[in-house]
N, C-alpha and C positions, 0 to 999 in steps of 0.2 A: 522278601521271598516267601512264598507260601510253603510251609512245611507239612500242613495237614491236608494232603489230598484225600485222606479218608474222612475228613470232617464233613463232607457232603453226606456220607453214610450216617455219621453221628447225628447230623441235623434231621435226616429223615426219621431216624429212630426216635429222637427226642420229640419231634413234632407229632409223630404218630402215637407217642406215649406208650411205646412198647418197651416197658421197663424191665430190666433183668437183674444183673448182679450188683452188689453194693461196693462201696469204697473200703479199702483197708484203713485202719486207724492205728497210730502209734502215740505213745505218751511222751510228754516233755519235748526234748529236742534230739531224741535219739536219731542216729543216722539210719536212713532207709536202705534196705537191700534192693537190688535191681529186680524189677518185675517186668516180665515180658508180656504178660497177659493184659490186654486192653480192657479197662472196665467199661461196662455199659452204664446206662442210667441206673439209679439206685433201686433196690428191691421194692416190691409192691404187694398189696393185697388186692385181688380182683373183686370188684363188686359191680353188679349190674344195676345201674340206676335207670329204671324204666319210666319214671315219671318225668316227662320232658317239659321244662319250663319255657314259657314264651312271654316276654315282656311286650306289652302293647300300649301304645300311646294313641289316644283318640282326640281329635280336634274338630271344631266346627268350621263353618265357612269363613269365619273371622280369625281363624287360627287360635282359638281359645280352647283350653282343655275341656272335655266333656266328662263330667264326674258322676253322672247318674245312670250309666249303662248297667244292664242286668246280664247275668250269665246267658240267658236264653237268646240274647241279641247277638251273641258271637258264634261263629262257626270256624273250626280249625280243620285244615286239610293237610295231609302228608302225602307227598307225591300224587296229589290229586284225589286221594281217598279220604272221605270224611272221618273225623276222629271224635270221640266222646270227651267232652271237657270234664275232668275230674277234680280240678282245683280252680277256684275263682276268688280273687280278692282285689280290693282297691288299695293302692299304696300311695301315700302322700308324704312329702318331706316338709318338716316344720322348721321354723326359725328358732332352733335351740342352740345354746352355746356348746361348743365342743369341750370334751374333757381336757384339762391341762396336760400339755405334752402329748396330745393325741397323735398317733402315727397310723399309717396304713397297715392293715393286717393282711396276712396271707392265709388262705384256707388250704387244708390238706387235699381236699378234692372239691369239685363243684358239688355243693351240698345236694343230697338226694331229697331233702325236705325243702319245700318251697316256702322258706321263711322270709318275712318282709325285711327289707334293708333299712338301715338307719341314716344313710348318707349317700351322696353321689360322689363319684370320682371322675375328675376331668384331667386328661393328659393333653396339654396344648403342644401340638407338633407344628413348629414354624418351618415349613418346607422352603424350597428354593424360590427366590423371587424377592422383589422389593415391596415390602408389605406396608410401609408407611405412606408411600406415594403411589398412586394419586389419591387413594381413598382414605388415608390416615387410619388404616386398619389396626395398627398396633395401639393407637390411642383408644379405639373402640374396645379392643381386648383388655386394656388396662381398666377401663371403666367397668367392663363386665366382671372382672375378677374382684375389683374393689367394692363395687356397689351392688351387683346382682347376685353373686354367689351366696348361698346360705352359710352360716358360721361353721356348720359341721362338714361342709363340702371339702374334700381333699383335692388338691390341684398340684400339678407339676408342669415344668416347661422343658421341652426337648427341641433343640435346634442344632443343625449341622451334625455334630457327632458327640454332643454333650447333653446332659440332662440334670435337673435338680431332683432332690428327693420330693416325695409327696408330703404336703403339709396343709394344715388348716390355718397357718399364718399367711393370710392372703397378701398382707403388706409386703412381705419379703418376696413373694412372687412378682408383685408389681415392680419392685426394685430391679429384679432381673429383666423384666420386660422394658423398663426404662433404659437400661444399659444396652439391651438388644437394639432398641430403636436408634440409638446413637451409632451403633456399629454396623447395622444391617447393610446400608448402601456401600460402605467401604468393602466389606467382605464379599458382597455380591459382585462388585466390580472386579475384585481379584479373581473370583471363581469364573466369571464370564470371560475374562481375558485368557484364562488357562484352558478353558474347555473349547478349544477350536482344533480343527484338523482331524486326521485319522486316528491320532492317539486317543481322542475322546472315546471313539468306538472300540478300538482294539485294546487300549491300555487300561490302566487303573482309573477308577472313578471315585477314589477316596479323597478326603480333605488333605491337602499337602501339609507336611509338618511345619513349614514356614508360616502357615496361616493360624496354627494352633494357639499361639500366644494371644492373638486378638480375640479368638473365641473364648479362651480362658478368662479374659477380662469380663466377659458377660456373666460367667457362671461362678467365678472364684474370687469374689471381692470381699471375703470375710463374712462375719455374722454367723448366726446359728444354723442357717439353711445350708446344708451340704449339697454337693453336686458331684457328678462323675462323668468321665469320658466313656461313651458306650460303644462297644463294637457293633458293626452293622448287623441287622437281622439276617437270619439264614433263610434266604428266599428259596422256597421249594421249587419254583419254576426258573430259578436263576440260570441253569444251564440252557434252557430253551431261549430265554431272553438274550443271553450273551451270544448264542448261535445265530439268532435272528439279526442282532445288530452287526455281527461279523459278516453275515450274508448281505446285509444292506450296504456295508462298506465295499464288499467285493463287487456288488452290482454297480456301484459308482465307478470303480476302476475298470471293470469289464466293458461297461457301456460308454466309456469316455468318447470313443470314436463316434458312436451313435449320437451322443449329446452334441458333439461338434457339428455333425451333419444336420441335426435338428436346428441348431442355432443359425446355420447357413441358410437353410430353407426358410426360417422365420425372417431373416434379413431380406431375402428376395420377396417374400409375401408382403413385408412392410413397404418395400419400394413400390410394389404393385398397388398397394392400398393408397399410397400418397398420390399416385397417378389416377386413382379412382377407377381402376380397371374393373371389369365385370367379375363378380364372385370373389372380390378381394376379402370381404368380411368372413365369408364362409371358409376361405382358405386359412385365414388367421385362426379361426376357431378350430379347424382340424389340426393345424400345427400345434395349437395349444394342447389338444388331446394327445398328440404324439409325445409332448413333453411330460404330461401327466403319466402316461403309460410307461415311459422310460424310467421314471423315478417312483413307481408305485410302491415298491418295497419300503420306501421311507415316508409313507403317507403323503406323497406328492410334494415334499419339501426339497428345496435346493440344499446341498450338503452343508454349506456354511450355516444355514439355519437349523438343519436337522441335528448336527453334532452337539451344540450346547443344550438343546432341548432334551436330547436323548440322555446326555450325561446327568442333567439335573433330575430328570424323571427317575433314572436308576437310583440316585441317592435318596430321593423321596420314597421310592418303593422299598428300599432297604429299611428306612426308618419306620415306615408303616408296619412292616413285619416285626420290627423290634418292639414297637409300641404294643402290638397284640401279644407278643410273647411275655412282656413284662406285666400286662394286665390280666393274663389268663387266670392266674390263681389269686387275684386280689379281690377282697370283699367289696361290697357296695355296688351301686349302679355305675357302669363303666362307659365313659364316653371319650373318644378321641376328637379333638377339635383341630382339623388339619387346614392350615393356611398354605396356599400355593399361589404364585404369581399368575400362572396361566393354566395349569392343569397337569395332567399326566399323559405323556406321549409314549407309545409303544412302537416297535420297529415295523409292525404291520397293522392292518386294520382289524385284526382279531381281538376279541375281548377276553381271550383265555386267561390273561394274567390278572386282570382285575376280578375275574370270577374266582380265581384261586385265592386272592386276597379276601374276597367276600366270604368264601367258605371258612377260612380261618377265623375271621372276625365273628361270624355267626356262631361258630362252634365255641368260641370263648365268651360269648354274650357281650361283645363290644360293639357299640354303635359308633360309626364314623360319620362325623359332620364335616362337610367340605366347604371351604370358602375360597373363591377365586378373587384375589385382591388386586389384580393388575388393571382392573377397569375394562371398559369396552374398547374395541379397537376398530379403527377405520380401515377400509380396504382401498389403497391407492391404485391397485392393479386391475380394477374391474374393467372389463372390455365390453362395451355395448354389443348385444347380439340380437337386436330387435328384428323380428321377422325370420329368424333362423331357427329351425328345429333340428336338434342334433340327437343322435342315438344315445341311449343311456350309458353305453360303454364304448370305448374305442373299437374300431373295426379289428377283428381278429383276436380280441382280448379273450382270455380264458378265465379271468378272475371273476369271482362271484360277488365282488363288492363294487358298487358304482363309483366312478371317479368324481371329483368335484364338479358341481354344476358350472357351466361356463360363466355365470355371473359372479363367481367367487374366485379369488386368487388362491394359489396353492397354500400360501401361508395361512390365510384365514380359514381355509378348509381344514387344515391341520389343527388350528386353534379350536375350531368347532368340535373336532373329534376329541381333543383334550378335555374340553369342558363337559362334553357328553359323558366321558368316563367318570368325571367327578359326580355327576348327577346319578349315574348308575351305581357307583360305589356307595353313596349315601343312601339311596332308596333301598338297596338290597340288604343293608345292614341295620335298617331301622333308624337311620340318621336323616339329616336335613342338608340340602345343597343350597348354597348362596352364590349365584353367578351374576356378576355385574349389578349387584343390588347393594342397598345400604347395609354395611357390615354391623353397625351398632344396633339397628333395629332387628337384624337377624339374630344376633347374640342375645338380645333381650327376649326375643320370642323363644329361642332355644332354652333359656333359663325357665321361662314360664311354662312351657309345654312339658319339660322333663320333671317338674315338681309333682306331677300327678300321673300315675300310670296303673294299668291293670296287669295282674300277674295271673296267667292262665297255665294250666298243666294238664297233660293227657298221657295215657299209656298207649304207645303205638300198637296198632292192630297187627303190623308186621313185626313179628318177634324174632326175626333173623338179625342177630347182632354181628354183621359181617364187615363192619368198618366202612361201608359205603356212605356217601353223602346223600342226605334226604332233604327234599325241599319242603318248606312249611309255608302255608298260605293262611291268612286270617281274614275273615269277612265280618263286617258289622252290619246287622240287619236294621239299619236306621238311615233314612235319607239324609243327605247333606253332611255326613261325617267322613273324616279321613282317618285311616289307621296306619300306624307305623310299627314295624315289628321285625325281629330277626327272621331271616328267610330260610334257615336250614340248620343242620347239625350233622355230625358224623355218628352213625349208629354203631358204636363200639362199646366194649366193656369200659366202664369208668375205672381208672387205675389209681389207687391210693398210695402215694409214697409213704412208707412207714417213717421216713425221716425227711421232712420237707427241706431242711437245710441241704441234705445230700442231693436232692433233686435239683435245687437251685444251683448248687456248686457245679454239678455236671453240666447244666445248661449254660452257665456263665463261662466256665472254662472251655467248653466246646466252641462257643462263639468267639472267645478271645484267641483260641488256638488257630482258628481259621481266618482271623483278621490279619491283614497285611502289615499293619504298623504296630508300634509299641503303645502300651497303655500305662499311664502314670499315676492312676488314683491309688494304687498300692505301690509305694516307692521302694525299690530295692536295687542293690548292686549284685552282679553275678560275675563270677570268674570261673574259668575252666582250666584244668591241668591234665595232661596225659599221664597215665600210670602204666609203666611197662610191666610185663608179666607173661605167663603162658597164654593168657587171654587179655589182650590190650583193653584197657578201660579208660574212661574219662571221669574225673571227679568234678562235679558241678557244685559250687559253693555259693550260698546266698547270704547276704546281709540285708535284712528287711528293716526299713525305717519304722521303729515301733511307735513314734509319735503320730503316725498317720493310720495306725491300726486301732480298731474299736475294741475296747475292753469292757466287761461287765464286772460289777462287784458281787461276789458270791461268797458268803461266810468269811468276810474280811480278806478275800483274795481277789486279785485281778485276773479275770478269766477271758480267754479268747481261743479261737480255733482258726487255723489257716489250712486251706486246701492247696497243695502244691503239685503241679503237673509239669513234667519235663518231657518235651517232644524232641526227637532228633531225626535228622535226615541228611541227604547228600546235597551237593551244590546245586543240583537241578530241582530241588524241592520235593524229591521222592521221600515219602515217610518210611523210616526204618524201625521205629519203635517208640515207646513212651513209658514213663514211670509216674505213677500217681501215689501221693501220700497225704495223710492228714496229720497236722501237728496240733496237739492240745497243750495249752499253757495255763497253769494255775499258779500265780506268783504272789507270795507275800509282799508286803509293802517295800521292804529293803531290796528284794530281788527285782521288783517292778521298777524301782527308780534306777537301778543299774541297767536294766534292759532299755529303759528310755534313753540312756546315754549311749550304750554300745550297739543297740539294735538286736534283732532276733537272728540268731545264727542257724543255718541249716545246710546240710550237705548230703549228697547222694552220688552213687556211681552208676554210670550207664556204659554199655558196651561200645567200644570203638569199632565201627564197621567199615568205614571208608577213610582214606587219608585226610580229606577235607570235609569235616563233618560240621553241620549246623545244628544249633541247639536253640529251641524256643522254650522259655520258662514262663509259666502262668501261675500267679499267686492270687487266690481268692480269699478275701477277708469275710468270713461268714457273719460276723457281728454287724459290720457296717454295710454288707452287701456291695463290696467294692472289688475291683479287679486290677491287677497290674500284669503287664506282659512285656518281655524283651526277647529279641532275637540276637544271638551272638554266634560268631564263628570260632570254632575251637582252634587254638594256636599251639 
């Protein structure tokens, strides 16, 4: 049950980077007093970064990098207005060995100085679909990681609801991909069997708990490479998407009589066609358009086909937003490699949602490379319509989007729409799209072209920092070359968290608080007890498994920091309040060993506001960047 109905507001605040007050901090394991004030994201220093960076990749007609471009050969436009290039440099990535134990670093702010990067960062997002068959895409990905990536390149894998840490140990990433390859078909079969019917549109679209052990086998098989279960990304357009999918389901129910009537008319038309009656093919074509018009809100799909595609697309969209959030403050050149079986489907023909995703990726300087791994598809439903010219839209239609052409089935029209979304997503973020092509060659080309790029910078002529999204366009004044670049940014003050850890803690806790299920990467037990008095209260007690907590050695002491948030609400999921605390531990060796055995104890009191109160506890381990979450009912 969702306790954080206000989490949508938290998401908007976080994603807009409107940062306000900080977290309270307590020492040791002292019990925390109740706090009624909700914290916002941590405090910041406002700095206006006026020099706008633009990463540009230039390739020739053979898709090879062009390395001899001059500054005068480039033009930059912002919202169609020419801009003066004030920074120009060529950046290349060499085959250098990484530092021992190298880890991905986070930056306090997107740097105001356009400094060259030293490595690339790849986040492999394995979306919904069967990726090994028919194109053996996972094998190609394994080769890419093992053979193509540079030694300093950092890489991580994200699939379903779990992810590895970023690492330069590419062999360990390959081991994860090998385990994924063995489990992919089984997990997809489970998910496909579950995602049917109206519950897919109206209900939850998260991974069922019963599937989690099989997913954990992929990510948690021992070794030095750590992994985590990741709460879904906070989709800024989520409300709109959910409303549109609900509307689509409503349309199916409301138009059931019309659908039955259409089927009856189609049966009559088919009987006429069998007898070879005059105009039978024209009648069949018009009936076909009636069917398309009736189901237009679902991109012309029958419901049995629409439901699983919609559910899978929703999960992939959540994970794409999650990837961008995790990469926003990461150093290095950032790329998401997104594998999907068929593409991304939305509940109507509008591109509003992928445009919102594009804007977030561009603002974070993340290029999204899309790979459609399901192969080409044949259309068994093509109806010959030779000699028949039909209008562009059904008669009486008010929609501004043309229906499928008569030579394509509704299913293939929807698949074409899904792949076109992939192409748009890649192109507008400076990435590459691979649709029904050789995956191995495409990955090799991706590696080759991202080793060399130009870094351009300009001071916008429009000095109004009003938070609006601005479009960027780059042109290369040389025949026969192609340029790839990020297509925009949000013109707002850059905000510097004075404590990066606090910023991440707020972001991770907010995401976990809004997540429907439990998270196990920080393991803990939670108990509740009612305390009588003039003001009834509830004592919440935690016992955190210390063996799964990250500790650092500082001056011969084991040091860690836990951020603990307790949210509480009624049985209907209405939020009633929350309590946020930070626990600092500095343990000498003997105390550390005792804590390893007994666990980390913590307790706090919250007000009892309703007879049947629900409590959700979120624990964030700042050292290992891990989250645990549990929902309990007060007894």
